[in-house]
C-alpha positions in Angstrom: 19.6 -24.8 -97.9 16.0 -25.3 -97.5 14.5 -23.8 -94.3 10.9 -24.2 -93.3 9.5 -21.8 -90.7 6.3 -22.1 -88.7 4.6 -20.5 -85.7 2.6 -22.7 -83.5 0.1 -22.4 -80.4 -1.4 -19.1 -79.4 -0.3 -16.0 -81.2 1.4 -13.1 -79.3 3.3 -10.0 -80.1 6.7 -10.4 -81.7 6.1 -13.5 -83.9 6.6 -11.5 -87.1 9.5 -9.7 -85.7 11.1 -13.0 -84.8 10.4 -14.4 -88.3 12.1 -11.3 -89.8 15.1 -11.6 -87.6 15.8 -15.2 -88.6 15.0 -14.6 -92.4 16.8 -11.3 -92.9 20.0 -12.8 -91.2 19.8 -16.0 -93.3 19.2 -13.9 -96.7 22.0 -11.6 -95.7 24.6 -14.2 -94.8 23.7 -16.9 -97.4 22.0 -15.1 -100.2 20.8 -17.3 -103.0 22.1 -20.3 -101.2 19.0 -20.4 -99.0 15.4 -20.8 -99.8 12.8 -20.1 -97.0 9.4 -21.7 -97.0 6.6 -20.5 -94.8 4.6 -23.3 -93.3 1.0 -22.2 -92.9 -1.0 -22.5 -89.6 1.8 -24.1 -87.5 2.0 -27.9 -87.2 -1.2 -28.2 -89.3 0.6 -27.0 -92.3 3.5 -29.5 -91.6 1.0 -32.4 -91.2 -0.9 -31.4 -94.4 2.1 -30.2 -96.5 0.8 -26.8 -96.8 3.8 -24.4 -97.3 5.1 -21.8 -99.8 8.3 -20.2 -100.9 8.9 -16.9 -99.4 11.1 -14.1 -100.8 13.0 -11.2 -99.0 10.2 -8.8 -99.7 7.8 -11.1 -97.6 9.7 -10.1 -94.6 9.6 -6.4 -95.1 7.4 -4.0 -92.9 6.5 -6.7 -90.5 8.8 -5.8 -87.5 5.9 -4.0 -85.8 3.0 -6.1 -87.1 1.0 -8.2 -84.5 -0.1 -11.8 -84.9 1.7 -13.9 -87.5 1.9 -13.7 -91.1 2.1 -17.5 -91.3 -0.9 -18.2 -89.2 -1.1 -20.6 -86.3 -3.0 -23.4 -84.8 -3.0 -25.6 -81.8 -2.1 -29.3 -82.2 -2.1 -31.1 -79.0 1.1 -33.0 -78.2 -0.8 -36.0 -76.9 -2.3 -36.4 -80.4 0.9 -36.5 -82.4 1.5 -40.1 -82.2 -2.0 -41.5 -82.2 -3.1 -43.7 -85.1 -6.6 -44.9 -86.2 -6.9 -48.2 -88.1 -3.1 -48.1 -88.8 -3.4 -44.8 -90.5 -0.3 -42.6 -90.4 -0.1 -40.5 -87.3 0.4 -36.8 -87.3 4.0 -37.3 -86.5 4.4 -39.6 -89.6 2.7 -37.0 -91.7 5.0 -34.3 -90.5 8.1 -36.5 -91.2 6.8 -37.1 -94.6 6.4 -33.4 -95.3 9.9 -32.8 -94.2 11.3 -35.6 -96.3 9.2 -34.7 -99.4 10.0 -31.0 -99.1 13.7 -31.7 -98.6 13.9 -29.2 -95.5 17.4 -29.0 -94.2 16.0 -27.5 -91.1 12.8 -26.5 -89.4 12.6 -23.1 -87.5 9.8 -23.3 -84.9 8.4 -20.5 -82.9 6.2 -21.5 -79.9 5.6 -22.2 -76.2 5.5 -25.3 -74.1 3.4 -27.5 -76.1 5.1 -26.4 -79.3 8.6 -27.2 -77.9 7.4 -30.8 -76.8 6.5 -31.5 -80.5 9.7 -29.9 -81.8 11.7 -32.1 -79.5 9.8 -35.2 -80.8 10.7 -34.1 -84.3 14.3 -33.7 -83.3 14.3 -37.2 -81.7 13.1 -38.5 -85.1 16.0 -37.1 -87.1 14.6 -33.7 -88.0 17.0 -30.7 -87.7 15.2 -28.2 -85.6 16.0 -24.8 -84.1 13.3 -23.0 -82.0 12.6 -19.6 -80.6 10.8 -19.1 -77.3 7.4 -17.2 -77.4 4.6 -16.9 -74.9 3.1 -14.0 -73.0 3.1 -16.4 -69.9 7.0 -16.4 -69.7 6.7 -19.9 -68.5 9.1 -21.7 -70.9 12.0 -23.5 -69.2 15.6 -22.5 -70.1 15.0 -18.9 -70.9 14.9 -15.9 -68.5 12.3 -14.3 -70.9 10.1 -15.3 -73.8 9.0 -12.9 -76.4 5.5 -11.5 -76.1 5.9 -11.3 -72.3 7.0 -7.7 -72.1 4.4 -6.5 -74.6 1.6 -8.3 -72.5 2.9 -6.7 -69.5 2.5 -3.2 -71.0 -1.2 -4.1 -72.0 -2.2 -5.6 -68.7 -0.5 -2.8 -66.8 -2.3 -0.2 -68.9 -5.6 -1.9 -68.1 -4.9 -1.7 -64.4 -3.6 1.8 -64.6 -6.9 2.8 -66.2 -9.0 1.0 -63.6 -7.3 3.1 -60.8 -9.3 6.4 -61.8 -12.7 4.6 -61.7 -11.9 2.5 -58.6 -10.9 5.8 -56.8 -13.9 7.7 -58.1 -16.5 5.1 -56.9 -14.5 3.8 -53.9 -14.8 0.3 -55.1 -12.8 -3.0 -55.1 -11.8 -4.1 -58.6 -10.4 -7.5 -59.7 -8.6 -7.5 -63.0 -8.1 -11.0 -64.4 -4.7 -11.5 -66.1 -3.7 -14.4 -68.4 -1.8 -17.2 -67.1 -3.2 -20.7 -66.5 -0.3 -22.4 -64.7 2.3 -19.5 -64.1 1.7 -16.1 -62.6 4.7 -14.1 -64.2 2.5 -11.9 -66.2 0.2 -11.1 -63.3 3.0 -10.6 -60.9 5.0 -8.3 -63.1 1.9 -6.3 -64.3 0.5 -6.1 -60.8 3.7 -4.6 -59.4 4.2 -2.3 -62.5 0.7 -0.9 -62.2 0.4 -0.5 -58.4 -2.1 -3.2 -57.7 -2.7 -3.7 -54.0 -3.3 -7.5 -54.0 -1.8 -10.0 -56.4 -3.0 -13.6 -56.7 -1.0 -16.1 -58.7 -1.3 -19.9 -59.1 2.0 -20.6 -57.3 0.7 -19.0 -54.1 -2.8 -20.3 -53.3 -5.1 -17.8 -52.1 -7.3 -17.4 -49.0 -10.4 -15.3 -49.5 -10.2 -14.3 -45.8 -6.7 -13.0 -46.3 -7.6 -10.9 -49.3 -10.6 -9.6 -47.4 -8.3 -8.7 -44.4 -6.0 -6.8 -46.8 -8.9 -4.9 -48.2 -10.0 -4.1 -44.7 -6.6 -2.9 -43.7 -6.5 -0.5 -46.6 -9.9 0.9 -45.6 -8.7 1.5 -42.1 -5.7 3.4 -43.4 -8.0 5.7 -45.3 -7.6 4.1 -48.8 -10.8 4.6 -50.9 -10.4 1.6 -53.1 -8.5 -1.6 -53.7 -7.4 -3.3 -57.0 -6.7 -7.0 -57.1 -4.6 -8.5 -59.9 -5.7 -12.3 -60.3 -4.2 -14.8 -62.6 -6.7 -16.8 -64.4 -5.1 -20.0 -63.1 -5.3 -18.9 -59.4 -6.3 -21.6 -57.0 -7.5 -21.4 -53.5 -5.7 -22.9 -50.5 -8.5 -25.5 -50.3 -8.1 -26.5 -53.8 -4.3 -26.8 -53.5 -4.9 -29.7 -51.1 -7.0 -31.7 -53.7 -5.7 -34.3 -56.2 -5.5 -33.4 -59.8 -8.6 -35.4 -60.4 -10.5 -33.9 -57.5 -9.5 -30.4 -58.7 -10.6 -31.0 -62.2 -14.0 -32.3 -61.0 -14.4 -29.4 -58.6 -13.6 -26.8 -61.3 -16.1 -28.5 -63.7 -18.9 -27.9 -61.1 -17.9 -24.2 -60.4 -20.8 -21.9 -61.4 -18.7 -19.1 -62.5 -17.3 -18.1 -65.9 -13.8 -17.7 -64.5 -11.9 -17.7 -61.0 -12.3 -14.0 -60.6 -16.0 -14.1 -60.3 -15.8 -16.7 -57.7 -13.3 -14.6 -55.7 -15.6 -11.6 -56.2 -18.5 -13.6 -54.6 -16.4 -14.7 -51.8 -15.2 -11.2 -51.0 -18.7 -9.7 -51.3 -19.8 -12.2 -48.7 -16.8 -11.4 -46.4 -16.7 -7.6 -46.7 -20.2 -6.6 -47.8 -18.7 -4.6 -50.6 -19.6 -4.5 -54.3 -16.7 -6.2 -56.2 -16.3 -5.4 -59.9 -14.5 -7.7 -62.3 -12.6 -6.6 -65.5 -11.2 -9.2 -67.9 -8.9 -7.8 -70.8 -8.5 -11.4 -72.1 -7.1 -11.6 -75.7 -6.1 -7.9 -75.7 -3.0 -9.0 -73.8 -1.9 -11.0 -76.8 -2.8 -8.6 -79.5 -1.3 -5.6 -81.1 2.3 -4.6 -82.0 5.3 -5.8 -80.0 6.7 -3.2 -77.8 10.2 -2.1 -78.5 11.8 -4.2 -75.9 10.2 -7.3 -77.6 11.3 -6.1 -81.0 14.8 -6.1 -79.8 14.6 -9.4 -78.2 13.0 -11.2 -81.0 15.7 -9.7 -83.4 18.4 -11.0 -81.1 16.6 -14.4 -80.9 16.2 -14.5 -84.7 19.8 -13.6 -85.4 21.0 -16.3 -82.9 18.7 -18.9 -84.6 20.0 -18.1 -88.1 23.7 -18.5 -86.9 22.8 -21.9 -85.5 21.4 -22.9 -88.8 24.4 -21.5 -90.6 26.8 -23.5 -88.3 24.5 -26.6 -88.6 23.9 -26.7 -84.9 20.6 -28.3 -84.6 18.4 -29.4 -81.7 18.6 -26.2 -79.8 16.2 -23.4 -78.5 17.8 -19.9 -78.4 17.4 -18.5 -75.0 18.0 -15.4 -72.9 20.4 -16.0 -69.9 22.4 -13.3 -68.0 21.4 -11.0 -70.8 23.1 -13.1 -73.4 21.5 -15.2 -76.2 22.6 -18.8 -75.8 21.5 -22.2 -77.3 19.7 -24.6 -74.9 19.2 -28.3 -75.8 15.6 -28.9 -76.6 15.6 -32.1 -74.6 16.2 -29.8 -71.5 13.3 -27.6 -72.5 10.5 -29.9 -73.6 7.9 -30.7 -71.0 9.3 -28.4 -68.4 7.3 -25.5 -66.9 9.0 -22.4 -65.5 6.9 -21.2 -62.6 7.2 -18.2 -60.2 9.2 -19.1 -57.1 6.9 -18.2 -54.2 10.0 -17.2 -52.2 11.8 -15.5 -55.1 13.1 -12.0 -55.3 10.2 -10.5 -57.1 7.6 -11.9 -54.8 9.8 -10.7 -51.9 9.8 -7.2 -53.6 6.1 -7.2 -53.7 5.7 -8.2 -50.1 8.3 -5.6 -49.0 6.2 -2.9 -50.7 3.2 -3.9 -48.6 1.4 -5.7 -51.2 -0.7 -8.7 -50.3 -0.2 -11.9 -52.2 -3.5 -13.2 -51.2 -2.3 -15.6 -48.6 -2.0 -15.6 -44.9 1.4 -13.9 -45.0 0.0 -10.7 -46.6 
């Protein structure tokens, strides 16, 4: 068998551990009957035919290595089938690479956009097995993606460290956490690190409600407040806008990110100095935590077993603490967001945390 492996989209912790899990299992179970090809820089390598044979030693000592040994890139799904002057589309080029290389299966590691393209390839006859990665944990069909737990540790450490300086200076701090459309990372890290206010895209915020929560803490004798804000947070006023109106409003926003706007809003309402900390890509970097190493290994083994059994067109997923195959068609194009009335949000509110809305 000829197996091509690629990692696509943003990098995160656990990609190498997942690659290792797939490859070690295939080599162990199939031996010399399998050849593994590393496809460089995600779908770019598949488009351009940039791949190379990998040996078992290439997968040694990468369990704890951050990033991806194969490299990655972003190739927008909307560009995949576009053609200019009757030239081959990116999809056509990928299909040609698969045919010319004689790949029996592609193993694809990625998030939402990656899975849309993986499903497109499957619809055009390519044997595909995928693994779910993203620190945002917003991929449909799996309770958890790899990279998520590692990012929680980093984001939580940042907020943990902010506590001491916030206390010392009696200040309000905003820590901006990654997550454009889903607030899983902000919610989990915020609770895990003892943030006082958590603002996520799924629950539009009110600056007045946040100010009220800060003032409530002051009246109870608290010296500081820490606000965990998802980078994709939106106000209650913005939530009423159409997609076009929202985009136009954000283009005119005179702030580098939403956290700075919230800081200005809160300064005007409370008269306090508000500090903003943005850990940014730190959240995607470094080695995977032990929980992610275990999860990626389980995903990798399950993906290899699907390949051995020639069961294609599936993503391996975590459901009820078991690794199960989920049809790609059920995953592609679907976003898993935080239920505003879900158990974790309920837990945050029960602790007395504000979610930045009028219910806080």
